[in-house]
N, C-alpha and C positions, 0 to 999 in steps of 0.2 A: 361716780355712781349716780345714775339718774333717779329722779323722783317722779313716778308716774302714778297718778290717781287710778285706783282699780276701776273706776267708772269711765275712764277714757277709752277710746277705740284707737288702737295703734296697729297698722298693717304689719304683717310678718315681714314684708319686703322693705319696710322703713329702716333707715340706718340712723342711729342716735349717737351723738357724741357724749362726752363726759358732762356731768352736772346739768343735764337737761331736765326741765321741770314741766310736766304736762298736767293740767288741771282737770277737774271732773267734766265729763261729757265733751271734752275736746276730741277732735278727730285728726289723726295723722294718716294720710292715704298711702296708696301704693307708690313705691319709688320716690319717697320723700326722704331727703337727707337733712338732718338738723345738726348743726355744728355745736361745739362745746358751749354750754351756758345758755342755750336758747330757752325761752320761757313761753309756753302757751297757756293762757288763762282759760278759765272755764268756758266751754262752748266755742272756743277758737277752732278754726278749720284750716289745715294745710293739705292741699291736694297735689298729686304729682303727675308726671315727673317734675320735681322741684328740688333745688338744692339751696339751702339757707346756710350761710356762714356762721360765725361765732356771735353769741350774745344778742341775737335778735329776739324781740319781744312782741308777741302777737296777742292782742287783747281780745276780750270776749266778743264773740259774734263776728269777728273779722274773718274774711275768706281769702286766703293767700294761695295762689296757684290754681284758681278755678278755670273751668273751660272758657275759651275765648267766645265773646259774643259776636260771632261772625257767621253769616249765612253759608259761607263756603266750608266751615269747619264741620266735619262729619266723623270726628273721632281720631284724626291723625295723631301720631305721636309728636307732641310739641312740649316745650319745657319752660320753666322759670328759673332764673339764676339770681340769687340775692347775696350781697356781700355781708359785712359784719355790722353789728350794733345799730340796726335799724329798729324803729318802733312803729308798729302798725296798730292804730287805735281802733276803737269799737266800730263795727259795721263797715269798715273800709274794705275794698275789693281790689285784688291784684290778679290779673288774668295771664295765663300762659300765651305763648305766641301762636302764629298760624304758619302753615307751610309757605304760603305766598309772601309772608313778611319776614322770612328767615328762620322761623320756627322757635325763636327764643325771645322771651321778655326778660329784660335785665333791670335790676335795681342795685345801685352801688352800695356804699357804706355810710353810716352815720346820718341817715335821713329820717325824717319824721313824716308819717302819713297819718293825718288826723282823721277823726270820725267821719264816716260817710264819703270820704274821698275815693276816687276810682282811678286806677291805672289800667288802661286798656291793653289789648293784645299787641305784642311786638314793640311796646314802648322801650326806650333805652334811657334809664334814669341815672344820673351821675351821683356824686357824693355830696353830702351835706345839703341835700335838697329838703325844702319844707313845702308840703302840700297841706294847706289849711282845710278846715271842715268843709266838706261838700265840693271841693275842687274836682272837676271831671275831665280826665284826659282820654280822648278817643284813641284809636289805634295808631301805631306807627309814629308816635311822637318822641322826639329827642329832648330831654331836659338836661342841660349841662350843670356842672358843679355849682353849688351855693346859690342856685336860683330859689327865690322865695315866691310862692304862689298863694295868694290870699283866698278867703272863703268864697265859695260859689262861683269861681271862675270856670268858664267853659272853653274847651280847646278843640279846634277842628283837627281832624286826622292829618298826619304828615307834617305838622308845623314843628319848628325848632325853637327852643327857649334857651337863649344864650346865658353864659355863666354870669353870676353875680347880678342878674337882673331881678327886679321886683315888680310884681303885677298886682295891682290893687283889687280890692274885693268886687265881685260881680262883673268883672271884665270878660268880654267875649273875644277870644283870640282866633283869628282866621289867617293871620300872616305871621311870618317868623319874627321873633322878638330879639333884638340885638343884645349882645352882652353888655353888662354894666348899666343897663337902662332902667328907667322908672316908667312903667306903663299903667295907665288907669283909664277907664272909659265911663265916666259918669254921664256924659252926653254923647260923645263920640270917642272911639278908641284911638288914642294917639300917644306918642311918646313925649314926656315932659322933661327929658334930660336924664342925667345919670342917677343911679341909685346911691346917692351920696352917703346916707346914714348906714346902709348895708355895707358899703365899701369900707367906711371907717371902722365898723365893727369887725371886719375881717382883716384889719391891719394895713389897709392901704395908706400910704404916706400922703401928707398934704400935697406933695409935688405930683404924685401919680394922679390924685384926684383932680388937681388943677389942669393937668395935661388932658385928661379925659373930658373935663368940662369944655376945654377949648375944641376938642374934636367934635363934641356934640353941638357946639355952637355952629361949626361949619355944616354939620349934617342937618340941623333943624332950624336954625335961626338966620342963616345967611340966605342970599338969593341964589345960591348954587344948587344945581340938581345933585342927585346922589353921586353920579359919576364924577362931577366936578368937585364935590366935597371930598371924595376919596383922594383925588389927585392933590387937593390942597393939604390934606393930612399927610400924604406922602412927602410933600415938599417942605412942610414945616414941623411935623411931629414924628418923623421917621425913626427918631432915637428911642421912642417908647415902645416896649414890647406889648403893652396893653393896646395901644393904637394899632399896632400891626395885627394883633388878634382881632380887633374890631374890623379892620379892613378885610382880613381873610373871610370873616363871617359874612360881611356885606357882599363880597364878590362871589361867594358860594351860595347865596340865597336862591331858593327855588323860584319857579315862575310865580308863586303866590305873592311875592313881593315882601317889602319890609315895612314894619309898623313905624310910622314917623309922625 
């Protein structure tokens, strides 16, 4: 049984699961689906078409499922799909997709979107992602699982953020970020090696970390260019699934290039 404050506004077309809690002055728009155990705090807004899975928590003044900020959007039917157990903190914004971008913005499960962070239209966000306060994602961005994004980072549209990477506060990202990497831009945006602390926290063994460190030495600190570094990895580290994942990412990088 759901607990809906009488001062909340819930569309007749909304579908609510079991044990949903909706606080005073919260708004649940047309064609919104809230899974079991979802919580909307006072003044939270979820607009549709949007589908949220189980146990998502939307804090006060967050707007989830808002219209895309795109000049080509003129009211077309587009949507937002959200997995389970995400937390959307105060004043963050998550926008639905656009027709030209596939029509759907997606957020996976178990992610934390902190205050004032923004997920733009057509973004594809994986699982266990952290967007710290004020991180700003433009449209069409892919963020892979376990990526950590610090406060006030800015992201150009269409870039990809690799899994288990960590981006330091205030960094401006205009190129793809490789998986497992540590990126920070206090003077110039560059890659400083692997995200060792984050990998340890996520259970990577010392052997896996050592192998990735070797791969990044080829990529960043040798005199090899990127193609030569990839061939070196293939020749000496091909046994590692992590390195194979890194190689696939590098070889599929868009024309914008790789942050090194």
